[in-house]
MARTI-928766 format. One record per atom (N, C-alpha, C): atom name; x, y, z; residue number from 1. Coordinates in steps of 0.2 Angstrom, whole numbers, plus 5000, padded with zeros to 4 digits. Each point is the difference from the previous one (the first is absolute). Layout:
# residues N
{node CA; {X; Y; Z}; NUM}
...
***
This chain:
# residues 198
{node N; {5713; 6174; 5095}; 1}
{node CA; {5003; 4998; 5006}; 1}
{node C; {4997; 4992; 5000}; 1}
{node N; {5005; 4996; 5003}; 2}
{node CA; {4998; 4993; 5000}; 2}
{node C; {4997; 4998; 5008}; 2}
{node N; {4998; 4994; 4999}; 3}
{node CA; {4994; 4999; 5008}; 3}
{node C; {5006; 5001; 5004}; 3}
{node N; {5005; 4999; 5002}; 4}
{node CA; {5003; 4999; 5003}; 4}
{node C; {5001; 5007; 5003}; 4}
{node N; {5001; 5003; 4998}; 5}
{node CA; {5000; 5008; 5001}; 5}
{node C; {4996; 5003; 5003}; 5}
{node N; {4993; 4999; 4996}; 6}
{node CA; {4993; 4999; 5002}; 6}
{node C; {5000; 5001; 5007}; 6}
{node N; {4999; 4994; 5003}; 7}
{node CA; {5001; 4996; 5007}; 7}
{node C; {5005; 5003; 5004}; 7}
{node N; {5007; 5003; 4999}; 8}
{node CA; {5004; 5001; 5005}; 8}
{node C; {4997; 5009; 5000}; 8}
{node N; {4997; 5003; 4994}; 9}
{node CA; {4999; 5006; 5004}; 9}
{node C; {4992; 5000; 5002}; 9}
{node N; {4999; 4996; 5001}; 10}
{node CA; {4992; 4999; 5001}; 10}
{node C; {4999; 4997; 5007}; 10}
{node N; {5006; 4999; 5002}; 11}
{node CA; {5003; 4997; 5006}; 11}
{node C; {4999; 5006; 5005}; 11}
{node N; {5008; 5002; 4996}; 12}
{node CA; {5004; 5007; 5004}; 12}
{node C; {4994; 5004; 5001}; 12}
{node N; {4995; 5003; 4998}; 13}
{node CA; {4993; 5004; 5000}; 13}
{node C; {4997; 4998; 5005}; 13}
{node N; {4998; 4995; 5001}; 14}
{node CA; {4997; 4995; 5005}; 14}
{node C; {5002; 5000; 5007}; 14}
{node N; {5009; 4998; 4999}; 15}
{node CA; {5003; 5000; 5007}; 15}
{node C; {5001; 5005; 5004}; 15}
{node N; {5000; 5005; 4995}; 16}
{node CA; {5000; 5010; 5002}; 16}
{node C; {4994; 5000; 5003}; 16}
{node N; {4995; 5000; 4998}; 17}
{node CA; {4994; 5001; 5002}; 17}
{node C; {4999; 4999; 5006}; 17}
{node N; {5000; 4991; 4999}; 18}
{node CA; {4997; 4998; 5007}; 18}
{node C; {5004; 4993; 5004}; 18}
{node N; {5007; 5000; 4999}; 19}
{node CA; {5005; 4997; 5002}; 19}
{node C; {5000; 4994; 4997}; 19}
{node N; {5007; 4997; 5000}; 20}
{node CA; {5000; 4992; 4998}; 20}
{node C; {4995; 4995; 5002}; 20}
{node N; {4999; 5002; 5007}; 21}
{node CA; {4995; 4995; 5004}; 21}
{node C; {4993; 4999; 4998}; 21}
{node N; {4999; 5007; 5000}; 22}
{node CA; {4993; 5002; 4997}; 22}
{node C; {4998; 4998; 4993}; 22}
{node N; {5002; 4998; 4997}; 23}
{node CA; {5000; 4999; 4993}; 23}
{node C; {5000; 4993; 4998}; 23}
{node N; {4995; 4995; 4996}; 24}
{node CA; {5002; 4996; 4998}; 24}
{node C; {5000; 4996; 4994}; 24}
{node N; {5003; 4996; 4997}; 25}
{node CA; {5002; 4999; 4994}; 25}
{node C; {4992; 5000; 4994}; 25}
{node N; {4996; 4999; 5003}; 26}
{node CA; {4993; 5000; 4995}; 26}
{node C; {4998; 5007; 4998}; 26}
{node N; {5004; 5006; 5006}; 27}
{node CA; {4998; 5006; 4996}; 27}
{node C; {5004; 5004; 4997}; 27}
{node N; {5007; 4997; 5001}; 28}
{node CA; {5004; 5001; 4995}; 28}
{node C; {4999; 4998; 4992}; 28}
{node N; {4996; 4995; 5002}; 29}
{node CA; {5000; 4996; 4992}; 29}
{node C; {4991; 5006; 4996}; 29}
{node N; {4996; 5002; 5007}; 30}
{node CA; {4996; 5003; 4998}; 30}
{node C; {5001; 5005; 4997}; 30}
{node N; {5005; 5005; 5004}; 31}
{node CA; {5004; 5005; 4998}; 31}
{node C; {5001; 5001; 4991}; 31}
{node N; {5002; 4994; 4998}; 32}
{node CA; {5003; 5000; 4993}; 32}
{node C; {4995; 4994; 4996}; 32}
{node N; {4995; 5000; 5003}; 33}
{node CA; {4994; 4997; 4994}; 33}
{node C; {5002; 4990; 5002}; 33}
{node N; {5003; 5000; 5002}; 34}
{node CA; {5001; 4990; 5001}; 34}
{node C; {4999; 4998; 5007}; 34}
{node N; {4999; 4994; 5001}; 35}
{node CA; {4998; 4997; 5004}; 35}
{node C; {5007; 4999; 5004}; 35}
{node N; {4997; 4999; 5006}; 36}
{node CA; {5007; 4999; 5004}; 36}
{node C; {5005; 4993; 5000}; 36}
{node N; {4996; 4995; 4998}; 37}
{node CA; {5004; 4994; 4997}; 37}
{node C; {5005; 5002; 4994}; 37}
{node N; {4997; 5004; 4995}; 38}
{node CA; {5004; 5003; 4995}; 38}
{node C; {5008; 5002; 5000}; 38}
{node N; {4999; 5003; 5009}; 39}
{node CA; {5006; 5003; 4999}; 39}
{node C; {5006; 4993; 5001}; 39}
{node N; {4998; 4995; 5004}; 40}
{node CA; {5003; 4996; 5003}; 40}
{node C; {5006; 4998; 4991}; 40}
{node N; {4996; 4999; 4994}; 41}
{node CA; {5005; 4999; 4996}; 41}
{node C; {5006; 5005; 4998}; 41}
{node N; {5000; 5007; 5003}; 42}
{node CA; {5007; 5004; 5001}; 42}
{node C; {5003; 5000; 5004}; 42}
{node N; {4996; 5001; 5009}; 43}
{node CA; {5003; 5000; 5005}; 43}
{node C; {4998; 4993; 5006}; 43}
{node N; {5004; 4998; 5003}; 44}
{node CA; {4998; 4997; 5005}; 44}
{node C; {4996; 5001; 5007}; 44}
{node N; {5001; 5006; 4997}; 45}
{node CA; {4994; 5003; 5006}; 45}
{node C; {5000; 5007; 5000}; 45}
{node N; {4998; 5002; 5009}; 46}
{node CA; {5001; 5007; 5000}; 46}
{node C; {5006; 5002; 5004}; 46}
{node N; {5004; 4996; 5003}; 47}
{node CA; {5007; 5000; 5003}; 47}
{node C; {5006; 5002; 4994}; 47}
{node N; {4998; 4995; 4994}; 48}
{node CA; {5004; 5003; 4994}; 48}
{node C; {5000; 5002; 4997}; 48}
{node N; {4993; 5003; 5000}; 49}
{node CA; {4998; 5007; 4994}; 49}
{node C; {5004; 5006; 5007}; 49}
{node N; {4999; 5002; 5007}; 50}
{node CA; {5004; 5003; 5003}; 50}
{node C; {5008; 5000; 5000}; 50}
{node N; {5004; 4994; 5000}; 51}
{node CA; {5004; 4999; 5000}; 51}
{node C; {5005; 5004; 4991}; 51}
{node N; {4994; 4997; 4995}; 52}
{node CA; {5004; 5004; 4995}; 52}
{node C; {4998; 5008; 5000}; 52}
{node N; {4995; 5005; 5003}; 53}
{node CA; {4998; 5005; 4998}; 53}
{node C; {5008; 5005; 5005}; 53}
{node N; {5003; 4994; 5004}; 54}
{node CA; {5005; 5002; 5006}; 54}
{node C; {5006; 5000; 4995}; 54}
{node N; {5001; 4993; 4995}; 55}
{node CA; {5005; 5000; 4997}; 55}
{node C; {5001; 5004; 4997}; 55}
{node N; {4995; 5001; 4994}; 56}
{node CA; {5000; 5007; 4997}; 56}
{node C; {5003; 5007; 5000}; 56}
{node N; {4995; 5001; 5007}; 57}
{node CA; {5003; 5007; 5004}; 57}
{node C; {5009; 4999; 5001}; 57}
{node N; {5000; 4995; 5004}; 58}
{node CA; {5010; 4999; 5000}; 58}
{node C; {5003; 5002; 4993}; 58}
{node N; {4997; 4996; 4994}; 59}
{node CA; {5003; 4999; 4995}; 59}
{node C; {5003; 5008; 4998}; 59}
{node N; {4992; 5005; 5001}; 60}
{node CA; {5002; 5005; 4998}; 60}
{node C; {5006; 5002; 5004}; 60}
{node N; {4998; 5003; 5006}; 61}
{node CA; {5005; 5002; 5006}; 61}
{node C; {5005; 4999; 4999}; 61}
{node N; {5002; 4994; 4999}; 62}
{node CA; {5009; 4999; 5000}; 62}
{node C; {5004; 5001; 4994}; 62}
{node N; {4995; 4997; 4994}; 63}
{node CA; {5002; 5005; 4994}; 63}
{node C; {5002; 5005; 5001}; 63}
{node N; {4997; 5007; 5002}; 64}
{node CA; {5002; 5006; 5001}; 64}
{node C; {5007; 5001; 5005}; 64}
{node N; {5001; 4994; 5002}; 65}
{node CA; {5006; 5003; 5004}; 65}
{node C; {5005; 4998; 4997}; 65}
{node N; {5001; 4996; 4993}; 66}
{node CA; {5005; 5000; 4996}; 66}
{node C; {5004; 5007; 4998}; 66}
{node N; {5006; 4998; 5000}; 67}
{node CA; {5004; 5006; 4999}; 67}
{node C; {5001; 5001; 4991}; 67}
{node N; {4999; 5007; 5000}; 68}
{node CA; {4998; 5002; 4995}; 68}
{node C; {5005; 5004; 4997}; 68}
{node N; {5002; 5006; 5005}; 69}
{node CA; {5007; 5005; 4997}; 69}
{node C; {5003; 5001; 5004}; 69}
{node N; {5008; 5001; 4998}; 70}
{node CA; {5007; 4998; 5003}; 70}
{node C; {4998; 5006; 5006}; 70}
{node N; {4997; 5005; 4999}; 71}
{node CA; {5000; 5005; 5006}; 71}
{node C; {4997; 4999; 5005}; 71}
{node N; {5002; 4998; 5007}; 72}
{node CA; {4995; 4997; 5004}; 72}
{node C; {4995; 5005; 5003}; 72}
{node N; {5000; 5008; 4998}; 73}
{node CA; {4996; 5004; 5003}; 73}
{node C; {4992; 5000; 4994}; 73}
{node N; {5003; 4999; 4993}; 74}
{node CA; {4996; 4999; 4998}; 74}
{node C; {4996; 4995; 4999}; 74}
{node N; {5004; 4994; 5003}; 75}
{node CA; {4994; 4994; 4998}; 75}
{node C; {4996; 5002; 5007}; 75}
{node N; {5002; 5001; 5004}; 76}
{node CA; {4997; 4999; 5006}; 76}
{node C; {4994; 5005; 5002}; 76}
{node N; {5000; 5004; 4994}; 77}
{node CA; {4992; 5005; 4999}; 77}
{node C; {4997; 4997; 4995}; 77}
{node N; {5003; 4998; 4995}; 78}
{node CA; {4996; 4994; 4996}; 78}
{node C; {4997; 4995; 5004}; 78}
{node N; {5003; 4998; 5004}; 79}
{node CA; {4997; 4993; 5003}; 79}
{node C; {4994; 5002; 5006}; 79}
{node N; {5001; 5005; 5004}; 80}
{node CA; {4996; 5005; 5003}; 80}
{node C; {4993; 5003; 4996}; 80}
{node N; {5000; 5002; 4994}; 81}
{node CA; {4994; 5003; 4996}; 81}
{node C; {4998; 4995; 4997}; 81}
{node N; {5003; 4993; 4999}; 82}
{node CA; {4996; 4995; 4997}; 82}
{node C; {4997; 4996; 5006}; 82}
{node N; {5003; 4998; 5006}; 83}
{node CA; {4993; 5000; 5003}; 83}
{node C; {4996; 5004; 5003}; 83}
{node N; {5001; 5006; 5001}; 84}
{node CA; {4994; 5005; 5001}; 84}
{node C; {4996; 4999; 4995}; 84}
{node N; {5001; 5001; 4995}; 85}
{node CA; {4995; 5000; 4993}; 85}
{node C; {4995; 4993; 5001}; 85}
{node N; {5003; 4996; 5000}; 86}
{node CA; {4997; 4993; 5002}; 86}
{node C; {4998; 4998; 5006}; 86}
{node N; {4999; 5004; 5006}; 87}
{node CA; {4996; 5000; 5004}; 87}
{node C; {4994; 5003; 5002}; 87}
{node N; {4998; 5005; 4994}; 88}
{node CA; {4998; 5006; 4998}; 88}
{node C; {4993; 4996; 4996}; 88}
{node N; {5004; 4997; 4996}; 89}
{node CA; {4996; 4996; 4993}; 89}
{node C; {4997; 4994; 5002}; 89}
{node N; {5003; 4997; 5004}; 90}
{node CA; {4998; 4992; 5002}; 90}
{node C; {4997; 5001; 5008}; 90}
{node N; {4998; 5006; 5001}; 91}
{node CA; {5000; 5001; 5007}; 91}
{node C; {4997; 4993; 5005}; 91}
{node N; {4991; 4998; 4995}; 92}
{node CA; {4999; 4996; 5005}; 92}
{node C; {5004; 4994; 4999}; 92}
{node N; {5004; 4996; 4998}; 93}
{node CA; {5004; 4995; 4999}; 93}
{node C; {5005; 5001; 5005}; 93}
{node N; {5002; 5007; 5002}; 94}
{node CA; {5006; 4999; 5005}; 94}
{node C; {4995; 4999; 5007}; 94}
{node N; {4996; 5003; 4999}; 95}
{node CA; {4994; 4999; 5005}; 95}
{node C; {5000; 4993; 5004}; 95}
{node N; {4997; 4996; 4994}; 96}
{node CA; {5000; 4992; 5001}; 96}
{node C; {5004; 4997; 5003}; 96}
{node N; {5008; 5002; 4998}; 97}
{node CA; {5006; 4996; 4997}; 97}
{node C; {5000; 5004; 5010}; 97}
{node N; {5000; 5006; 5002}; 98}
{node CA; {5003; 5001; 5007}; 98}
{node C; {4995; 4998; 5005}; 98}
{node N; {4994; 4996; 5000}; 99}
{node CA; {4993; 4999; 5004}; 99}
{node C; {5001; 4993; 5000}; 99}
{node N; {4999; 4998; 4996}; 100}
{node CA; {4999; 4991; 4998}; 100}
{node C; {5007; 4997; 5000}; 100}
{node N; {5006; 5002; 5001}; 101}
{node CA; {5006; 4995; 5001}; 101}
{node C; {4998; 4994; 5004}; 101}
{node N; {4997; 5004; 5007}; 102}
{node CA; {4999; 4992; 5004}; 102}
{node C; {4996; 4995; 4997}; 102}
{node N; {4996; 5002; 4996}; 103}
{node CA; {4997; 4995; 4997}; 103}
{node C; {5003; 4996; 4996}; 103}
{node N; {5006; 5000; 4997}; 104}
{node CA; {5001; 4997; 4994}; 104}
{node C; {5006; 4994; 5007}; 104}
{node N; {4999; 4994; 4995}; 105}
{node CA; {5000; 4993; 5003}; 105}
{node C; {5006; 4997; 4997}; 105}
{node N; {5004; 4993; 5003}; 106}
{node CA; {5004; 4998; 4994}; 106}
{node C; {4998; 4994; 4997}; 106}
{node N; {5004; 5000; 4994}; 107}
{node CA; {5005; 5002; 5001}; 107}
{node C; {5003; 5007; 4998}; 107}
{node N; {4994; 5003; 4998}; 108}
{node CA; {5003; 5008; 4997}; 108}
{node C; {5002; 5003; 5004}; 108}
{node N; {4999; 4999; 5007}; 109}
{node CA; {5001; 5005; 5007}; 109}
{node C; {5009; 5002; 4998}; 109}
{node N; {5002; 4995; 5001}; 110}
{node CA; {5007; 4999; 5001}; 110}
{node C; {5003; 5002; 4993}; 110}
{node N; {4999; 4999; 4995}; 111}
{node CA; {5001; 5003; 4995}; 111}
{node C; {5000; 5008; 4999}; 111}
{node N; {4994; 5002; 5002}; 112}
{node CA; {4999; 5006; 4998}; 112}
{node C; {5005; 5005; 5007}; 112}
{node N; {5001; 4996; 5004}; 113}
{node CA; {5004; 5004; 5006}; 113}
{node C; {5008; 5000; 4996}; 113}
{node N; {5002; 4997; 4998}; 114}
{node CA; {5006; 4999; 4998}; 114}
{node C; {5002; 5004; 4994}; 114}
{node N; {4994; 5001; 4998}; 115}
{node CA; {5000; 5005; 4994}; 115}
{node C; {4999; 5008; 5002}; 115}
{node N; {4996; 5000; 5007}; 116}
{node CA; {5001; 5005; 5003}; 116}
{node C; {5007; 5005; 5004}; 116}
{node N; {5004; 4994; 5002}; 117}
{node CA; {5005; 5001; 5002}; 117}
{node C; {5006; 5003; 4992}; 117}
{node N; {4999; 4997; 4994}; 118}
{node CA; {5003; 5003; 4996}; 118}
{node C; {5000; 5006; 4997}; 118}
{node N; {4993; 5001; 5002}; 119}
{node CA; {4996; 5007; 4997}; 119}
{node C; {5005; 5004; 5005}; 119}
{node N; {4997; 5000; 5006}; 120}
{node CA; {5004; 5003; 5005}; 120}
{node C; {5008; 5002; 4999}; 120}
{node N; {5003; 4995; 4997}; 121}
{node CA; {5007; 4999; 5001}; 121}
{node C; {5003; 5006; 4994}; 121}
{node N; {4996; 4999; 4994}; 122}
{node CA; {5001; 5005; 4994}; 122}
{node C; {5001; 5006; 5003}; 122}
{node N; {4993; 5003; 5003}; 123}
{node CA; {5001; 5006; 5003}; 123}
{node C; {5005; 5002; 5004}; 123}
{node N; {5002; 4996; 5004}; 124}
{node CA; {5006; 5003; 5003}; 124}
{node C; {5007; 4998; 4995}; 124}
{node N; {5000; 4997; 4998}; 125}
{node CA; {5006; 5000; 4993}; 125}
{node C; {5000; 5006; 4998}; 125}
{node N; {4993; 5005; 4997}; 126}
{node CA; {5000; 5004; 4997}; 126}
{node C; {5003; 5007; 5002}; 126}
{node N; {4994; 4999; 5006}; 127}
{node CA; {5004; 5004; 5007}; 127}
{node C; {5008; 5001; 5002}; 127}
{node N; {5002; 4994; 5001}; 128}
{node CA; {5008; 5001; 5000}; 128}
{node C; {5004; 5001; 4996}; 128}
{node N; {4997; 5001; 4993}; 129}
{node CA; {5006; 5004; 4995}; 129}
{node C; {5000; 5005; 5001}; 129}
{node N; {4994; 5002; 5003}; 130}
{node CA; {5001; 5009; 5001}; 130}
{node C; {5002; 5002; 5006}; 130}
{node N; {4999; 4996; 5004}; 131}
{node CA; {5003; 5001; 5009}; 131}
{node C; {5003; 4994; 5001}; 131}
{node N; {5007; 4999; 4996}; 132}
{node CA; {5004; 4996; 5003}; 132}
{node C; {5002; 4999; 5004}; 132}
{node N; {5002; 5005; 5005}; 133}
{node CA; {5003; 5002; 5008}; 133}
{node C; {4994; 5000; 5003}; 133}
{node N; {4995; 4998; 4999}; 134}
{node CA; {4995; 5001; 5006}; 134}
{node C; {4999; 4990; 5004}; 134}
{node N; {4999; 4999; 5007}; 135}
{node CA; {5000; 4996; 5001}; 135}
{node C; {4995; 4993; 4999}; 135}
{node N; {4999; 4995; 4998}; 136}
{node CA; {4998; 4997; 4998}; 136}
{node C; {4992; 5000; 5002}; 136}
{node N; {5001; 4999; 5007}; 137}
{node CA; {4992; 5001; 5002}; 137}
{node C; {4998; 5007; 4999}; 137}
{node N; {5000; 5005; 4998}; 138}
{node CA; {5000; 5006; 4999}; 138}
{node C; {4995; 4999; 4994}; 138}
{node N; {5005; 4998; 4995}; 139}
{node CA; {4998; 4998; 4994}; 139}
{node C; {4992; 4995; 4998}; 139}
{node N; {5000; 4995; 5006}; 140}
{node CA; {4994; 4996; 4999}; 140}
{node C; {4994; 5004; 5004}; 140}
{node N; {5002; 5004; 5004}; 141}
{node CA; {4995; 5004; 5003}; 141}
{node C; {4996; 5004; 4994}; 141}
{node N; {5005; 5005; 4997}; 142}
{node CA; {4998; 5002; 4993}; 142}
{node C; {4995; 4998; 4999}; 142}
{node N; {5005; 4995; 4994}; 143}
{node CA; {4994; 4995; 4993}; 143}
{node C; {4994; 4998; 5004}; 143}
{node N; {4999; 4999; 5005}; 144}
{node CA; {4992; 4999; 5006}; 144}
{node C; {4998; 5006; 5001}; 144}
{node N; {5000; 5007; 5000}; 145}
{node CA; {4998; 5003; 5000}; 145}
{node C; {4997; 5004; 4994}; 145}
{node N; {5006; 4998; 4994}; 146}
{node CA; {4996; 5004; 4995}; 146}
{node C; {4996; 4996; 4997}; 146}
{node N; {4999; 4992; 4998}; 147}
{node CA; {4996; 4997; 4998}; 147}
{node C; {4993; 5002; 5004}; 147}
{node N; {5001; 4999; 5007}; 148}
{node CA; {4996; 5002; 5003}; 148}
{node C; {4994; 5005; 4999}; 148}
{node N; {5006; 5006; 5000}; 149}
{node CA; {4995; 5006; 4998}; 149}
{node C; {4996; 4999; 4992}; 149}
{node N; {5003; 4997; 4996}; 150}
{node CA; {5000; 5000; 4994}; 150}
{node C; {4992; 4996; 4998}; 150}
{node N; {5002; 4995; 5004}; 151}
{node CA; {4994; 4994; 5001}; 151}
{node C; {4992; 5003; 5003}; 151}
{node N; {5003; 5004; 5004}; 152}
{node CA; {4993; 5005; 5006}; 152}
{node C; {4995; 5003; 4996}; 152}
{node N; {5002; 5000; 4993}; 153}
{node CA; {4996; 5004; 4997}; 153}
{node C; {4993; 4997; 4999}; 153}
{node N; {5002; 4992; 5001}; 154}
{node CA; {4993; 4996; 4998}; 154}
{node C; {4996; 5001; 5007}; 154}
{node N; {5001; 5003; 5005}; 155}
{node CA; {4994; 4999; 5004}; 155}
{node C; {4999; 5008; 5002}; 155}
{node N; {5002; 5005; 4996}; 156}
{node CA; {4998; 5008; 5001}; 156}
{node C; {4992; 5001; 4997}; 156}
{node N; {4999; 5004; 5003}; 157}
{node CA; {4993; 5001; 5000}; 157}
{node C; {4998; 5003; 4994}; 157}
{node N; {4993; 5002; 4993}; 158}
{node CA; {5001; 5003; 4996}; 158}
{node C; {5003; 5008; 5002}; 158}
{node N; {5000; 5003; 5004}; 159}
{node CA; {5000; 5009; 5001}; 159}
{node C; {5007; 4999; 4999}; 159}
{node N; {5003; 4995; 5003}; 160}
{node CA; {5010; 5001; 5000}; 160}
{node C; {5001; 4998; 4992}; 160}
{node N; {4999; 4995; 4996}; 161}
{node CA; {4997; 4999; 4994}; 161}
{node C; {5001; 5004; 4995}; 161}
{node N; {4996; 5006; 5002}; 162}
{node CA; {4998; 5006; 4995}; 162}
{node C; {5006; 5002; 4999}; 162}
{node N; {5003; 5001; 5004}; 163}
{node CA; {5006; 5006; 5000}; 163}
{node C; {5005; 5000; 4993}; 163}
{node N; {5002; 5007; 4998}; 164}
{node CA; {4999; 5001; 4995}; 164}
{node C; {5007; 4997; 4997}; 164}
{node N; {5004; 4996; 4995}; 165}
{node CA; {5004; 5000; 4998}; 165}
{node C; {5004; 4994; 5004}; 165}
{node N; {4993; 4994; 5003}; 166}
{node CA; {5001; 4998; 5007}; 166}
{node C; {5008; 4993; 5000}; 166}
{node N; {5001; 5001; 4990}; 167}
{node CA; {5007; 4994; 5002}; 167}
{node C; {5005; 5002; 5001}; 167}
{node N; {5001; 5006; 4997}; 168}
{node CA; {5006; 5005; 5002}; 168}
{node C; {4998; 5002; 5008}; 168}
{node N; {4996; 5001; 5001}; 169}
{node CA; {5000; 5001; 5008}; 169}
{node C; {5004; 4995; 5006}; 169}
{node N; {4996; 4995; 4997}; 170}
{node CA; {5001; 4992; 5005}; 170}
{node C; {5009; 4997; 4996}; 170}
{node N; {5003; 5003; 4994}; 171}
{node CA; {5007; 4999; 4998}; 171}
{node C; {5004; 5007; 5004}; 171}
{node N; {4997; 5004; 5001}; 172}
{node CA; {5005; 5005; 5004}; 172}
{node C; {4998; 5000; 5007}; 172}
{node N; {4998; 4999; 5004}; 173}
{node CA; {4998; 4997; 5007}; 173}
{node C; {5006; 4994; 5001}; 173}
{node N; {5000; 4993; 4996}; 174}
{node CA; {5003; 4997; 4999}; 174}
{node C; {5008; 5002; 4999}; 174}
{node N; {5001; 5002; 4996}; 175}
{node CA; {5006; 5002; 4998}; 175}
{node C; {5003; 5005; 5006}; 175}
{node N; {4996; 5005; 5003}; 176}
{node CA; {5005; 5004; 5005}; 176}
{node C; {5000; 4997; 5006}; 176}
{node N; {4995; 4995; 5002}; 177}
{node CA; {5002; 4994; 5006}; 177}
{node C; {5007; 4996; 4999}; 177}
{node N; {5000; 4998; 4995}; 178}
{node CA; {5008; 4998; 4998}; 178}
{node C; {5006; 5003; 5003}; 178}
{node N; {4997; 5007; 4996}; 179}
{node CA; {5006; 5005; 5002}; 179}
{node C; {5003; 5001; 5007}; 179}
{node N; {4997; 4998; 5005}; 180}
{node CA; {5002; 5001; 5006}; 180}
{node C; {5007; 4994; 5000}; 180}
{node N; {5000; 4994; 4995}; 181}
{node CA; {5006; 4997; 5002}; 181}
{node C; {5006; 5005; 4999}; 181}
{node N; {5006; 4996; 5003}; 182}
{node CA; {5005; 5005; 4999}; 182}
{node C; {5002; 4999; 4992}; 182}
{node N; {5002; 5007; 4998}; 183}
{node CA; {5001; 5001; 4989}; 183}
{node C; {5007; 5000; 4999}; 183}
{node N; {5004; 5000; 5004}; 184}
{node CA; {5009; 4997; 4999}; 184}
{node C; {4998; 4994; 4996}; 184}
{node N; {5004; 5002; 4994}; 185}
{node CA; {5002; 4992; 4998}; 185}
{node C; {5005; 4997; 5001}; 185}
{node N; {5004; 4995; 5000}; 186}
{node CA; {5007; 4999; 5000}; 186}
{node C; {5005; 5003; 4996}; 186}
{node N; {4996; 5002; 4993}; 187}
{node CA; {5004; 5003; 4995}; 187}
{node C; {5001; 5008; 5003}; 187}
{node N; {4996; 5002; 5004}; 188}
{node CA; {5001; 5005; 5003}; 188}
{node C; {5006; 5001; 5006}; 188}
{node N; {5000; 4994; 5003}; 189}
{node CA; {5004; 5001; 5005}; 189}
{node C; {5006; 5000; 4997}; 189}
{node N; {5002; 4994; 4996}; 190}
{node CA; {5007; 5001; 4996}; 190}
{node C; {5003; 5005; 4998}; 190}
{node N; {4994; 5004; 5000}; 191}
{node CA; {5003; 5009; 4996}; 191}
{node C; {5002; 5003; 5006}; 191}
{node N; {4997; 5000; 5006}; 192}
{node CA; {5002; 5003; 5005}; 192}
{node C; {5005; 4998; 5003}; 192}
{node N; {5002; 4993; 5001}; 193}
{node CA; {5005; 4997; 5002}; 193}
{node C; {5009; 5003; 4994}; 193}
{node N; {4997; 5000; 4995}; 194}
{node CA; {5006; 5004; 4996}; 194}
{node C; {5000; 5005; 4998}; 194}
{node N; {4994; 5004; 5002}; 195}
{node CA; {5003; 5009; 5001}; 195}
{node C; {5002; 4999; 5006}; 195}
{node N; {5001; 4997; 5007}; 196}
{node CA; {5003; 5001; 5005}; 196}
{node C; {5008; 4999; 5000}; 196}
{node N; {4998; 4994; 4996}; 197}
{node CA; {5010; 4997; 4998}; 197}
{node C; {5002; 5006; 4997}; 197}
{node N; {4998; 5002; 4996}; 198}
{node CA; {5002; 5007; 4994}; 198}
{node C; {5001; 5006; 5003}; 198}
***
């Protein structure tokens, strides 16, 4: 493991435990056995460490929105499944990501916000492929609801996280929630129109 990775892992754990403003560079260094000033050989400071953690998280989330399957339903299921697994496995990182967004400063804040918009628009694209006749504002609301439900696992109490097959449960809840969107596709409507003409 590289020194940069050690620093990031230590910082993520400390930010989760104490919050971004409750942790100093020296404490991060102590966690991995180096002096605080030695960290400056790898990062400009604590702000850059937080920005790097956010960037890595966003890299993973955006990458997961890329289209893999030509079948839109199958691709949406893959998208939801990947996000559920990532949110459960990286619960502490997602928690920091949600709690400390306000702590991100320029020049990283603007870049991060732009990537957040890209991420949301990719979710909307995936939903629109499944529900082409749904209004854009409903698609946007559904995307935010799905993302919010998945990421909420980062704040669940231990008793809830002990649920059997947690990943399957959360996946099913998200998919059932999305099922309230109209299910008739443009292809279905075309078939109905053709049948009426015949």
